[in-house]
N, C-alpha and C positions, 0 to 999 in steps of 0.2 A: 298573269303576265301576258302581254300583248304579243300576237304573232305579227310578222312583218306585213302581211297582207292587210290586217286590221288597221295598222298604223298608216299605211299608204292610202287605204280607203278613207280614213278620217282626214288625212292631209289633202287629198283631192277634193273631198267634200267642202273643206274649209276654203280651199282655193276658189272653188266655183262660186262661193258666196262672199268672197273677199273678206273672210274672217281671219285676218292676219294675226289676231291674238291667239286663236286656236292653232294656226300654223306654227307660230313660235313655240308653243308648248311641245310640239312634236319634233323639234329640231335640237340637235346637240349644239351647244355654244360654239364649238369648233367645227361646225359644218363646213365642208368644202363643196363648192359649186363650180362646175366647168360647163361652159356652153359657148356657142358661137359668138356671143356678144360680150361675154365677161368671164373672168375667173375670180372667184371670191373665196375668202378664208374664214368667214364667220357667219353665224346665223343672222346677226344684226345687219351686216352688209347685204346679205341675201334678201332680207325683208325690205330694206330700202329700195333695192332693185325691183322687188315685186310691187311695191307701192306705185312706182313709176310705170311699170309695164302693164299692170292690170287695168289702169285707167282707160286704155283704148280697147279693151276686150269686151265684146258683147256677151259671150258665153263660152263655156268649155264643155265638150262632149267626149266622154271617154269611149274609146273603141275597144280596148282590151287591156288585160293585166295578166302577166305570167310571173311565176316564181313563187317561192315560199321561203320561210326562214328569214334570213337577213339580206337576201338579194331579190329585188322586185323590179320588173320592167313594166312600165305602163305606156300606152299609146293613146293619144287623145287629139282632138281637133280644137284649135283655138279659132273662134269665129270673130272676125273683125268686120268693120263697116265695108271694107274693100275686098273681102274674101275670107278663105279659111286656110289655116296653116296647120299641117300635121306635125305633131310633136312626139318624140320618144324620149322617155326618161328612164335612166337606170338609177335606182335608189338603193343605197346600202345602209343597213341599220346596225346600230350598236346599242346594246342595253335598252332595247325597246324604243329608241328614237332614231330619227334619220341622221346619219353621220355624213353622207355624201350624196350628191345629185349630179349626174352627168346627163346633160340635155343635148339632144340632137334635133335641129330644125333648120329650115331655110330662113335666115333673119331678114331678108329683104323687105317683106311686108311691114316689119316693125320700124324700118329706117325712114319711112316717109317717102314722099315723092322725090324723084331725082332732081338735082339742082339744074337750073336752066342757065344758059349763057347769055 
């Protein structure tokens, strides 16, 4: 049986290589995601969002992981063309797969340039 840290390590590794097929195998169908730009109620909705958001990411660099069992928090940097965005995620697992993700970040760099008048 997988422990939570192993599952989250595989999840992060798959994210960094944009291996969304592997990401999907690590998620419960009824995954809940809460973040500053969206609230989602299924793994498939989350994957559709990942497909869109990862297109502009150059790389992701993990800064740390804490927790064990079914509650893991990871902190990483998302490197974009225009800078770096620190991200914190609280991942909760159920039956060896990720059941919920709560993401905290400043969403402004993902929004694009401000509109001009």
